[in-house]
C-alpha positions in Angstrom: 9.1 15.9 13.4 6.0 15.1 11.3 6.6 11.3 11.7 6.8 11.8 15.5 3.4 13.6 15.4 2.0 11.0 13.1 3.1 8.2 15.4 1.6 10.1 18.4 -1.7 10.4 16.4 -1.6 6.7 15.7 -1.3 5.9 19.4 -4.2 8.2 20.1 -6.3 6.5 17.4 -5.6 3.1 19.0 -6.5 4.4 22.5 -9.7 5.9 21.1 -10.7 2.7 19.4 -10.8 4.2 15.9 -8.2 1.9 14.5 -10.8 -0.6 13.3 -12.2 2.0 10.8 -10.9 1.1 7.3 -10.6 4.7 6.2 -8.5 5.6 9.3 -6.2 2.6 8.6 -5.9 3.7 5.0 -4.8 7.2 6.2 -2.3 5.6 8.6 -0.9 3.5 5.7 -0.6 6.7 3.6 1.1 8.6 6.3 3.7 5.9 6.9 4.3 5.5 3.2 4.9 9.2 2.8 7.3 9.1 5.7 9.2 6.2 4.0 8.2 3.8 6.8 7.1 0.8 4.8 7.5 -1.6 7.7 5.0 0.5 9.7 2.7 0.8 6.7 2.9 -3.0 6.2 2.1 -3.6 9.9 -1.1 -1.5 9.7 -2.0 -3.3 6.4 -1.4 -6.7 7.9 -3.6 -6.0 10.9 -6.6 -5.1 8.8 -9.3 -7.7 8.8 -10.1 -6.7 5.2 -8.6 -4.4 2.7 -10.3 -1.8 0.4 -8.9 -1.1 -3.0 -7.4 2.1 -1.5 -5.5 0.0 1.0 -4.0 -2.1 -1.8 -3.2 0.9 -4.0 -1.5 2.7 -1.1 0.7 -0.3 -0.4 1.6 -0.9 -4.0 2.4 2.7 -4.7 4.4 2.9 -1.4 6.6 0.0 -2.4 7.1 1.6 -5.8 8.0 4.9 -4.2 10.6 3.1 -2.0 12.1 1.2 -5.0 10.6 -2.1 -3.9 9.2 -3.1 -7.3 9.1 -6.9 -6.7 7.1 -6.4 -3.5 4.7 -4.1 -5.3 4.2 -6.8 -8.0 3.7 -9.5 -5.3 1.0 -7.4 -3.7 -0.7 -6.9 -7.1 -0.8 -10.6 -7.7 -2.3 -11.1 -4.2 -4.8 -8.3 -4.9 -5.9 -10.2 -8.1 -6.2 -13.5 -6.3 -8.5 -11.9 -3.8 -10.7 -10.6 -6.7 -10.4 -6.9 -5.7 -11.8 -4.5 -8.4 -8.9 -2.7 -10.1 -8.6 1.1 -10.4 -6.6 2.9 -13.1 -4.1 4.1 -10.5 -3.4 0.5 -9.7 -2.0 0.0 -13.2 0.2 3.1 -12.8 1.8 1.6 -9.7 2.2 -1.9 -11.2 3.7 -0.6 -14.5 6.2 1.5 -12.5 7.0 -1.6 -10.4 7.7 -3.5 -13.6 10.1 -0.8 -14.7 11.9 -1.0 -11.4 12.5 -4.7 -11.6 12.9 -4.7 -15.4 10.0 -7.1 -15.8 9.1 -6.4 -19.4 7.0 -9.5 -19.7 4.9 -8.6 -16.6 4.5 -5.1 -18.0 3.2 -6.4 -21.3 0.8 -8.7 -19.4 -0.5 -5.8 -17.3 -0.9 -3.7 -20.5 -3.1 -6.4 -22.0 
């Protein structure tokens, strides 16, 4: 039921022209992540002309939550390539992703 309401709200946001606001898109990503709809969250993320650190963290933590550790690590590498300033919660997500895929070497690198 909540997903249906969220999807309806997303449609209203698009019709109202508010989808271009970064904070609104971040909220949409968060909603889809919490509903376990990573494909929908990824779709919103991919359509963003630019990403805030909040966008990146939401996606990384979402993939971790869904057990997609490698995808979370791939996003972290992409985030670093784009030079996004890191937040402490980013490392929480990345270290959890390392645990999911048993990437001890990556975990040590992140720890450094």
